[in-house]
ROKOLTOR-473360 format. One record per atom (N, C-alpha, C, CB): residue in one letter; x, y, z. Coordinates in steps of 0.05 Angstrom, whole numbers, padded with zeros to 5 digits, always signed. Glycine has a CB too. Layout:
BEGIN
AXYZ
...
//
This chain:
BEGIN
M+01730+00306+01821
M+01731+00315+01848
M+01740+00293+01867
M+01704+00327+01857
K+01759+00298+01884
K+01768+00278+01904
K+01755+00284+01931
K+01799+00278+01907
Y+01742+00264+01942
Y+01729+00267+01968
Y+01750+00265+01990
Y+01707+00245+01973
H+01746+00281+02011
H+01764+00282+02034
H+01752+00267+02057
H+01771+00311+02041
V+01766+00246+02065
V+01756+00228+02087
V+01774+00232+02111
V+01756+00199+02078
L+01761+00233+02135
L+01777+00235+02160
L+01773+00209+02176
L+01767+00260+02176
V+01795+00196+02182
V+01794+00171+02198
V+01802+00178+02226
V+01814+00150+02186
V+01783+00174+02245
V+01787+00180+02273
V+01789+00154+02288
V+01764+00198+02285
E+01813+00146+02295
E+01818+00119+02306
E+01843+00120+02323
E+01820+00097+02283
D+01841+00110+02348
D+01865+00112+02366
D+01885+00089+02361
D+01856+00112+02394
D+01875+00067+02349
D+01893+00045+02343
D+01909+00051+02318
D+01877+00018+02341
V+01935+00054+02320
V+01951+00062+02298
V+01951+00042+02275
V+01980+00067+02307
V+01949+00017+02280
V+01949-00004+02259
V+01923-00001+02243
V+01952-00032+02271
T+01900+00000+02257
T+01875+00002+02243
T+01873+00028+02228
T+01851+00000+02263
R+01883+00050+02240
R+01881+00076+02227
R+01898+00076+02202
R+01891+00098+02246
S+01922+00065+02203
S+01940+00065+02179
S+01928+00047+02158
S+01968+00055+02187
K+01916+00025+02166
K+01904+00006+02146
K+01881+00020+02131
K+01893-00019+02161
L+01864+00034+02146
L+01842+00049+02133
L+01852+00071+02115
L+01823+00060+02154
A+01871+00087+02125
A+01881+00109+02110
A+01895+00100+02084
A+01901+00126+02127
G+01911+00080+02086
G+01925+00070+02063
G+01906+00059+02042
G+01945+00048+02071
Y+01885+00044+02051
Y+01866+00032+02032
Y+01851+00054+02017
Y+01847+00014+02047
F+01841+00074+02032
F+01824+00094+02018
F+01841+00113+02001
F+01808+00110+02039
E+01866+00117+02009
E+01884+00133+01992
E+01888+00118+01965
E+01910+00139+02006
S+01891+00092+01967
S+01896+00076+01943
S+01871+00076+01925
S+01903+00047+01950
E+01848+00082+01937
E+01823+00083+01921
E+01817+00111+01911
E+01799+00073+01938
G+01836+00129+01915
G+01833+00156+01903
G+01822+00177+01922
G+01816+00154+01880
Y+01819+00171+01947
Y+01809+00191+01966
Y+01832+00207+01979
Y+01792+00177+01988
V+01826+00231+01987
V+01844+00246+02004
V+01837+00238+02033
V+01841+00278+02000
V+01857+00231+02048
V+01853+00220+02075
V+01868+00236+02096
V+01860+00190+02076
S+01855+00243+02117
S+01868+00255+02140
S+01864+00236+02164
S+01857+00284+02147
E+01882+00237+02183
E+01881+00219+02206
E+01880+00234+02232
E+01904+00199+02206
A+01864+00223+02251
A+01864+00234+02278
A+01862+00211+02298
A+01839+00255+02282
E+01875+00214+02321
E+01874+00193+02341
E+01857+00200+02365
E+01902+00186+02351
S+01845+00224+02365
S+01829+00233+02387
S+01808+00253+02378
S+01847+00246+02409
G+01789+00259+02395
G+01769+00279+02389
G+01781+00307+02385
G+01748+00280+02411
E+01801+00313+02401
E+01814+00339+02399
E+01827+00342+02371
E+01836+00342+02421
Q+01842+00322+02362
Q+01854+00323+02336
Q+01833+00325+02314
Q+01872+00299+02331
M+01811+00310+02318
M+01789+00311+02298
M+01778+00339+02295
M+01766+00292+02308
R+01773+00353+02317
R+01763+00381+02316
R+01783+00399+02302
R+01757+00391+02344
Q+01808+00396+02307
Q+01828+00413+02295
Q+01829+00409+02264
Q+01856+00407+02306
I+01828+00384+02256
I+01828+00378+02227
I+01803+00389+02213
I+01831+00348+02221
L+01780+00386+02227
L+01755+00396+02216
L+01755+00426+02213
L+01731+00388+02234
Q+01769+00440+02230
Q+01771+00469+02228
Q+01789+00478+02205
Q+01781+00481+02255
E+01809+00461+02200
E+01830+00469+02180
E+01823+00459+02152
E+01857+00458+02189
S+01807+00438+02150
S+01802+00425+02124
S+01772+00422+02119
S+01816+00398+02122
S+01765+00419+02093
S+01738+00412+02085
S+01735+00382+02083
S+01730+00426+02058
I+01721+00371+02102
I+01719+00341+02104
I+01691+00333+02094
I+01723+00331+02133
D+01690+00312+02078
D+01664+00303+02067
D+01653+00280+02085
D+01668+00293+02039
L+01670+00264+02097
L+01661+00241+02112
L+01680+00234+02134
L+01657+00217+02094
V+01669+00227+02157
V+01685+00219+02180
V+01680+00190+02186
V+01679+00236+02205
M+01701+00174+02188
M+01700+00146+02198
M+01709+00148+02227
M+01717+00126+02181
L+01690+00143+02245
L+01695+00150+02274
L+01694+00125+02291
L+01675+00170+02283
D+01715+00119+02306
D+01715+00097+02325
D+01700+00105+02350
D+01745+00089+02331
I+01683+00088+02360
I+01668+00094+02384
I+01687+00094+02409
I+01645+00074+02388
N+01705+00075+02409
N+01722+00071+02433
N+01747+00088+02432
N+01730+00042+02436
L+01744+00114+02436
L+01767+00132+02436
L+01775+00139+02465
L+01761+00158+02420
P+01801+00144+02470
P+01809+00152+02497
P+01798+00179+02504
P+01840+00152+02499
K+01790+00183+02529
K+01781+00208+02540
K+01753+00216+02531
K+01800+00230+02533
E+01746+00213+02505
E+01720+00222+02495
E+01705+00198+02482
E+01723+00245+02476
D+01679+00197+02487
D+01663+00176+02476
D+01655+00183+02448
D+01637+00172+02494
G+01658+00163+02430
G+01652+00167+02402
G+01623+00175+02397
G+01659+00143+02386
L+01605+00165+02413
L+01576+00171+02410
L+01571+00201+02415
L+01559+00154+02428
M+01584+00211+02436
M+01581+00240+02442
M+01594+00257+02419
M+01594+00246+02469
L+01616+00247+02408
L+01628+00262+02386
L+01610+00261+02362
L+01655+00249+02379
T+01596+00239+02358
T+01577+00237+02336
T+01555+00258+02339
T+01564+00209+02335
R+01544+00261+02363
R+01523+00281+02367
R+01534+00309+02363
R+01512+00279+02396
E+01559+00314+02372
E+01571+00340+02368
E+01575+00346+02338
E+01599+00341+02382
L+01584+00326+02323
L+01588+00330+02294
L+01562+00336+02280
L+01601+00305+02282
R+01542+00320+02287
R+01516+00324+02273
R+01503+00350+02279
R+01498+00301+02280
S+01507+00360+02303
S+01495+00386+02311
S+01508+00409+02296
S+01498+00391+02341
Q+01532+00405+02284
Q+01546+00426+02271
Q+01546+00425+02241
Q+01575+00426+02281
S+01540+00402+02230
S+01541+00400+02200
S+01526+00375+02190
S+01570+00399+02191
D+01525+00373+02164
D+01512+00350+02151
D+01534+00330+02141
D+01494+00358+02128
I+01557+00332+02152
I+01580+00315+02144
I+01572+00285+02147
I+01605+00321+02161
G+01583+00269+02129
G+01577+00240+02131
G+01592+00228+02154
G+01586+00226+02105
I+01578+00210+02169
I+01590+00197+02193
I+01585+00167+02192
I+01578+00209+02219
I+01607+00152+02191
I+01605+00123+02193
I+01620+00115+02219
I+01617+00109+02168
L+01605+00102+02237
L+01618+00092+02262
L+01632+00066+02256
L+01596+00089+02284
V+01656+00064+02266
V+01672+00040+02263
V+01680+00031+02292
V+01698+00044+02245
T+01672+00007+02299
T+01677-00001+02327
T+01679-00031+02330
T+01655+00009+02345
G+01692-00039+02352
G+01694-00067+02358
G+01670-00077+02375
G+01719-00073+02374
R+01653-00059+02384
R+01630-00067+02399
R+01609-00080+02381
R+01617-00042+02413
T+01597-00101+02391
T+01577-00115+02375
T+01549-00112+02387
T+01584-00145+02374
D+01547-00097+02409
D+01521-00093+02421
D+01503-00076+02403
D+01525-00079+02449
S+01479-00086+02397
S+01461-00072+02379
S+01452-00045+02392
S+01437-00089+02373
I+01453-00043+02418
I+01445-00018+02431
I+01464+00004+02422
I+01446-00021+02462
D+01490-00001+02421
D+01508+00019+02412
D+01502+00028+02383
D+01537+00009+02414
R+01495+00009+02366
R+01489+00016+02338
R+01464+00034+02337
R+01484-00010+02322
I+01444+00026+02353
I+01419+00042+02353
I+01424+00070+02364
I+01397+00028+02369
V+01439+00071+02386
V+01444+00097+02398
V+01461+00114+02379
V+01459+00094+02425
G+01480+00102+02365
G+01497+00116+02346
G+01481+00128+02324
G+01518+00098+02335
L+01462+00113+02313
L+01445+00123+02292
L+01426+00145+02302
L+01428+00100+02280
E+01417+00142+02327
E+01400+00163+02339
E+01416+00188+02343
E+01388+00153+02365
M+01441+00186+02349
M+01458+00209+02353
M+01464+00224+02327
M+01484+00201+02366
G+01458+00211+02304
G+01462+00224+02279
G+01481+00211+02260
G+01471+00252+02283
A+01492+00187+02267
A+01509+00173+02249
A+01493+00164+02224
A+01523+00149+02263
D+01507+00162+02202
D+01493+00153+02177
D+01496+00123+02173
D+01505+00167+02153
D+01517+00111+02184
D+01521+00083+02180
D+01539+00072+02203
D+01534+00076+02153
Y+01542+00046+02204
Y+01555+00033+02227
Y+01567+00007+02218
Y+01535+00028+02250
V+01593+00003+02223
V+01606-00023+02217
V+01621-00032+02241
V+01625-00020+02192
T+01623-00058+02244
T+01637-00070+02267
T+01662-00084+02258
T+01618-00090+02282
K+01682-00084+02276
K+01707-00098+02271
K+01704-00128+02278
K+01731-00085+02287
P+01717-00145+02263
P+01733-00140+02239
P+01715-00134+02215
P+01752-00163+02233
F+01722-00115+02199
F+01705-00108+02176
F+01720-00114+02150
F+01697-00078+02177
E+01705-00118+02129
E+01716-00122+02102
E+01720-00095+02090
E+01697-00141+02085
L+01744-00089+02081
L+01750-00063+02070
L+01733-00056+02046
L+01780-00061+02063
R+01729-00076+02029
R+01713-00071+02005
R+01684-00064+02012
R+01713-00095+01986
E+01673-00077+02033
E+01646-00070+02042
E+01645-00042+02052
E+01636-00090+02063
L+01666-00034+02068
L+01667-00007+02079
L+01669+00013+02056
L+01691-00004+02098
L+01684+00007+02035
L+01687+00024+02012
L+01660+00029+01999
L+01706+00013+01992
V+01644+00008+01996
V+01618+00010+01984
V+01600+00028+02001
V+01605-00018+01980
R+01601+00024+02027
R+01585+00041+02045
R+01593+00070+02043
R+01588+00031+02075
V+01619+00075+02041
V+01628+00103+02039
V+01619+00115+02012
V+01659+00103+02040
K+01621+00100+01991
K+01613+00110+01964
K+01583+00116+01965
K+01619+00090+01942
N+01567+00098+01976
N+01538+00102+01976
N+01530+00126+01993
N+01524+00077+01987
L+01544+00130+02016
L+01538+00152+02033
L+01545+00179+02020
L+01552+00149+02060
L+01569+00180+02007
L+01577+00204+01994
L+01559+00211+01971
L+01606+00201+01984
W+01549+00190+01957
W+01530+00195+01935
W+01504+00207+01945
W+01524+00168+01920
R+01494+00196+01968
R+01469+00207+01979
R+01473+00236+01989
R+01460+00190+02003
I+01496+00241+02001
I+01502+00269+02010
I+01503+00288+01986
I+01528+00270+02026
S+01516+00279+01965
S+01519+00295+01941
S+01492+00302+01929
S+01536+00281+01920
L+01474+00282+01928
L+01447+00287+01918
L+01432+00307+01935
L+01431+00260+01916
A+01434+00303+01962
A+01420+00321+01980
A+01429+00350+01978
A+01424+00311+02009
R+01455+00353+01973
R+01466+00380+01970
R+01459+00393+01943
R+01496+00380+01973
K+01456+00376+01923
K+01449+00387+01896
K+01419+00394+01894
K+01456+00367+01875
Q+01403+00380+01909
Q+01374+00382+01906
Q+01364+00411+01908
Q+01359+00365+01926
P+01372+00426+01929
P+01362+00454+01931
P+01371+00471+01907
P+01373+00467+01956
V+01395+00465+01896
V+01404+00480+01873
V+01387+00473+01848
V+01434+00474+01867
I+01381+00447+01845
I+01364+00439+01823
I+01336+00451+01825
I+01361+00408+01823
E+01325+00451+01850
E+01298+00462+01854
E+01298+00492+01848
E+01288+00457+01882
E+01319+00506+01857
E+01321+00535+01852
E+01324+00540+01822
E+01345+00547+01867
S+01339+00523+01808
S+01343+00526+01779
S+01316+00523+01765
S+01363+00507+01768
I+01301+00502+01773
I+01275+00497+01760
I+01256+00520+01766
I+01263+00471+01771
Q+01257+00530+01790
Q+01239+00553+01797
Q+01247+00577+01781
Q+01241+00559+01827
N+01273+00582+01778
N+01281+00606+01763
N+01273+00604+01733
N+01311+00609+01765
E+01273+00579+01722
E+01265+00575+01695
E+01236+00581+01691
E+01271+00546+01686
N+01220+00579+01712
N+01191+00583+01710
N+01184+00613+01714
N+01177+00566+01730
L+01203+00629+01723
L+01198+00657+01729
L+01209+00674+01706
L+01209+00665+01756
I+01192+00692+01696
I+01201+00711+01675
I+01197+00739+01686
I+01185+00706+01649
Y+01218+00755+01686
Y+01217+00782+01695
Y+01220+00801+01672
Y+01239+00788+01717
F+01202+00821+01670
F+01205+00841+01649
F+01192+00867+01660
F+01192+00833+01622
G+01209+00888+01661
G+01200+00913+01673
G+01192+00909+01701
G+01177+00925+01656
E+01167+00917+01708
E+01157+00914+01735
E+01139+00889+01737
E+01141+00938+01743
W+01141+00872+01717
W+01123+00848+01716
W+01139+00823+01723
W+01112+00845+01687
V+01124+00804+01736
V+01134+00778+01741
V+01114+00758+01731
V+01141+00773+01771
F+01122+00740+01714
F+01105+00719+01702
F+01115+00692+01712
F+01104+00721+01671
D+01098+00678+01728
D+01105+00652+01738
D+01090+00631+01721
D+01098+00649+01768
K+01104+00618+01703
K+01091+00599+01684
K+01080+00575+01699
K+01111+00590+01663
Q+01094+00566+01719
Q+01085+00542+01733
Q+01060+00547+01749
Q+01107+00531+01752
R+01058+00570+01762
R+01034+00576+01778
R+01013+00591+01762
R+01042+00593+01802
R+01020+00597+01737
R+01001+00611+01719
R+00993+00638+01731
R+00976+00594+01714
S+01012+00652+01742
S+01005+00678+01754
S+01022+00700+01742
S+01011+00676+01785
L+01010+00723+01741
L+01022+00747+01730
L+01018+00770+01751
L+01011+00755+01702
S+01039+00785+01756
S+01037+00806+01776
S+01053+00830+01767
S+01046+00797+01804
N+01043+00854+01775
N+01057+00879+01769
N+01062+00893+01796
N+01039+00897+01750
N+01088+00895+01803
N+01096+00906+01829
N+01082+00892+01852
N+01090+00936+01830
G+01079+00865+01849
G+01066+00849+01870
G+01036+00848+01868
G+01073+00860+01896
E+01024+00864+01850
E+00995+00863+01847
E+00987+00843+01826
E+00984+00891+01839
P+00971+00823+01833
P+00964+00802+01814
P+00945+00812+01792
P+00950+00779+01828
V+00949+00801+01768
V+00932+00807+01745
V+00921+00781+01735
V+00949+00822+01722
K+00895+00779+01733
K+00882+00754+01725
K+00885+00750+01695
K+00852+00755+01732
L+00890+00725+01688
L+00893+00717+01660
L+00874+00694+01654
L+00922+00709+01653
T+00861+00695+01631
T+00845+00672+01622
T+00865+00651+01612
T+00825+00681+01599
K+00855+00628+01607
K+00872+00606+01597
K+00885+00614+01571
K+00856+00580+01594
A+00870+00626+01553
A+00881+00633+01527
A+00902+00655+01529
A+00858+00642+01508
E+00897+00675+01547
E+00916+00696+01552
E+00942+00685+01563
E+00904+00718+01570
Y+00939+00666+01582
Y+00963+00654+01594
Y+00979+00639+01573
Y+00954+00634+01616
E+00965+00624+01555
E+00979+00609+01534
E+00993+00628+01515
E+00960+00591+01519
L+00980+00651+01508
L+00993+00670+01491
L+01018+00682+01503
L+00973+00693+01484
L+01017+00688+01529
L+01040+00699+01542
L+01063+00679+01544
L+01033+00709+01570
V+01056+00654+01548
V+01077+00633+01548
V+01090+00631+01521
V+01064+00606+01556
A+01074+00632+01500
A+01084+00629+01473
A+01102+00653+01465
A+01061+00627+01453
L+01093+00677+01470
L+01109+00700+01462
L+01134+00704+01480
L+01091+00725+01464
S+01131+00700+01506
S+01154+00704+01523
S+01176+00683+01519
S+01146+00703+01552
A+01169+00661+01506
A+01190+00641+01500
A+01208+00650+01478
A+01177+00614+01492
Y+01200+00671+01463
Y+01216+00681+01440
Y+01217+00711+01442
Y+01204+00672+01413
P+01231+00722+01463
P+01232+00751+01466
P+01246+00764+01443
P+01246+00758+01492
N+01236+00787+01435
N+01248+00803+01413
N+01250+00789+01387
N+01275+00813+01422
Q+01232+00769+01383
Q+01231+00755+01357
Q+01202+00758+01346
Q+01238+00725+01360
V+01200+00763+01320
V+01174+00766+01308
V+01163+00739+01303
V+01176+00782+01282
L+01138+00734+01312
L+01124+00709+01308
L+01099+00715+01291
L+01116+00696+01335
S+01095+00700+01271
S+01072+00703+01254
S+01047+00694+01269
S+01074+00688+01227
R+01023+00704+01260
R+00998+00695+01272
R+00995+00665+01270
R+00975+00709+01259
E+01003+00654+01247
E+01000+00625+01243
E+01017+00610+01263
E+01008+00618+01214
R+01042+00619+01267
R+01059+00605+01286
R+01048+00606+01314
R+01088+00616+01285
I+01039+00630+01322
I+01027+00633+01349
I+01003+00615+01352
I+01020+00663+01354
L+00987+00614+01331
L+00963+00597+01331
L+00971+00568+01336
L+00947+00599+01305
N+00992+00559+01322
N+01001+00532+01325
N+01011+00526+01353
N+01023+00526+01305
M+01020+00547+01367
M+01030+00543+01394
M+01008+00543+01415
M+01050+00565+01401
I+00985+00554+01409
I+00963+00556+01429
I+00937+00544+01420
I+00959+00585+01437
S+00934+00537+01394
S+00908+00529+01384
S+00896+00505+01397
S+00910+00524+01354
H+00914+00487+01408
H+00903+00463+01421
H+00889+00470+01447
H+00925+00443+01425
R+00891+00495+01456
R+00879+00503+01481
R+00857+00525+01476
R+00900+00513+01501
V+00853+00532+01451
V+00833+00553+01445
V+00812+00542+01427
V+00847+00578+01432
D+00787+00547+01434
D+00764+00537+01418
D+00763+00552+01391
D+00738+00540+01433
A+00759+00537+01369
A+00755+00548+01342
A+00774+00571+01336
A+00727+00558+01339
P+00800+00567+01337
P+00819+00589+01333
P+00820+00598+01304
P+00847+00581+01343
N+00827+00623+01300
N+00832+00634+01273
N+00851+00658+01276
N+00806+00641+01259
D+00857+00670+01254
D+00876+00693+01255
D+00866+00715+01273
D+00881+00704+01227
R+00840+00720+01273
R+00828+00741+01290
R+00831+00734+01320
R+00799+00745+01283
T+00833+00709+01326
T+00836+00701+01354
T+00861+00714+01366
T+00838+00670+01357
I+00883+00714+01351
I+00908+00725+01361
I+00905+00755+01364
I+00931+00719+01342
D+00893+00768+01345
D+00889+00797+01347
D+00873+00805+01371
D+00876+00808+01321
V+00852+00790+01376
V+00835+00795+01399
V+00850+00791+01425
V+00810+00777+01399
L+00865+00769+01427
L+00881+00764+01451
L+00902+00785+01456
L+00894+00736+01449
I+00915+00794+01434
I+00935+00815+01437
I+00923+00841+01448
I+00949+00821+01410
R+00898+00848+01437
R+00885+00872+01447
R+00878+00870+01477
R+00859+00877+01431
R+00870+00846+01485
R+00863+00841+01513
R+00888+00843+01531
R+00850+00814+01517
M+00910+00832+01521
M+00934+00833+01537
M+00945+00862+01539
M+00955+00815+01525
R+00942+00877+01517
R+00951+00905+01518
R+00934+00921+01538
R+00949+00918+01490
A+00908+00916+01538
A+00890+00930+01557
A+00897+00924+01586
A+00861+00922+01551
K+00907+00900+01591
K+00914+00892+01618
K+00942+00901+01626
K+00912+00862+01621
M+00961+00902+01607
M+00989+00905+01614
M+01002+00930+01604
M+01003+00882+01604
E+00992+00943+01583
E+01006+00966+01572
E+00996+00992+01586
E+01001+00968+01542
P+01014+01010+01594
P+01005+01035+01605
P+00989+01051+01585
P+01029+01052+01614
D+00997+01049+01560
D+00982+01062+01538
D+00978+01041+01516
D+00997+01087+01527
P+00954+01028+01516
P+00949+01006+01496
P+00952+01015+01467
P+00922+00995+01500
K+00948+01041+01462
K+00951+01051+01435
K+00980+01055+01426
K+00935+01077+01431
N+00997+01055+01446
N+01026+01058+01440
N+01040+01035+01455
N+01037+01086+01449
P+01036+01010+01447
P+01046+00987+01461
P+01077+00986+01462
P+01036+00961+01449
Q+01087+00977+01486
Q+01116+00974+01490
Q+01123+00945+01495
Q+01125+00991+01513
I+01103+00929+01501
I+01108+00900+01507
I+01100+00883+01483
I+01093+00891+01532
F+01076+00886+01474
F+01066+00870+01451
F+01066+00887+01426
F+01037+00859+01457
I+01087+00884+01410
I+01092+00901+01387
I+01081+00888+01362
I+01122+00907+01384
T+01066+00904+01346
T+01056+00895+01320
T+01078+00900+01299
T+01030+00909+01313
V+01085+00880+01285
V+01103+00882+01262
V+01086+00878+01237
V+01128+00862+01264
H+01080+00900+01224
H+01060+00899+01202
H+01069+00880+01180
H+01056+00927+01191
G+01050+00864+01172
G+01055+00845+01151
G+01069+00820+01160
G+01070+00858+01130
E+01077+00819+01186
E+01093+00795+01195
E+01080+00782+01219
E+01121+00803+01202
G+01072+00798+01239
G+01060+00786+01263
G+01065+00803+01287
G+01071+00758+01267
Y+01072+00790+01310
Y+01075+00804+01335
Y+01102+00797+01348
Y+01052+00798+01354
M+01111+00815+01365
M+01137+00810+01379
M+01133+00818+01408
M+01160+00827+01366
F+01144+00800+01425
F+01144+00806+01454
F+01169+00822+01460
F+01143+00779+01471
A+01166+00847+01469
A+01189+00864+01473
A+01193+00871+01503
A+01186+00890+01457
G+01182+00855+01521
G+01186+00859+01549
G+01215+00858+01556
G+01170+00839+01566
D+01225+00879+01570
D+01254+00880+01577
D+01260+00861+01600
D+01262+00909+01584
//
């Protein structure tokens, strides 16, 4: 993936220097000499980071920073000839991510750009990662929802209480849907959490789960007995 960088700088020499350098480093670069051009490019293109000069004609770069930040989480690095620390502080308060002063070392600016893009990438991925983890912990079957992380089971939103052993049994069986598991294998998956387990332990737990979850426990549709082999979780 190539990142798209927008250089907003009214000095043509500085702007060309920055654009040429970052293009040589593999970035897609757009150029703007004013706030008006900046807005137009932002509307037309997907920009990942803006290098913004504070001293622009007609419009103040600090005000443009505030405008940018109010509209998106785009990366913003202020580039300016001002050395007053007040400008740097105000720029960061307006929403800039970083600040460099002229004359600057291009390699240092490159490192700052890479670090900022990396942080932005992580921030954007985090909700997706969290959602993925959350989805992995949720099991849906029929009208049931089983949240492994919260140890909760519900039917059409109505909670159903589970003992620790029942919870462990449901975790074990739901991990292998539509597969026959022997009593011994199920015991091995839950025995470290059940006192004095034996083959009858599984049968008792299955009966309890059927009583809680099956509309007709005598004709089970979720916890199926496979005679001579064991049990199968058949939740759809």
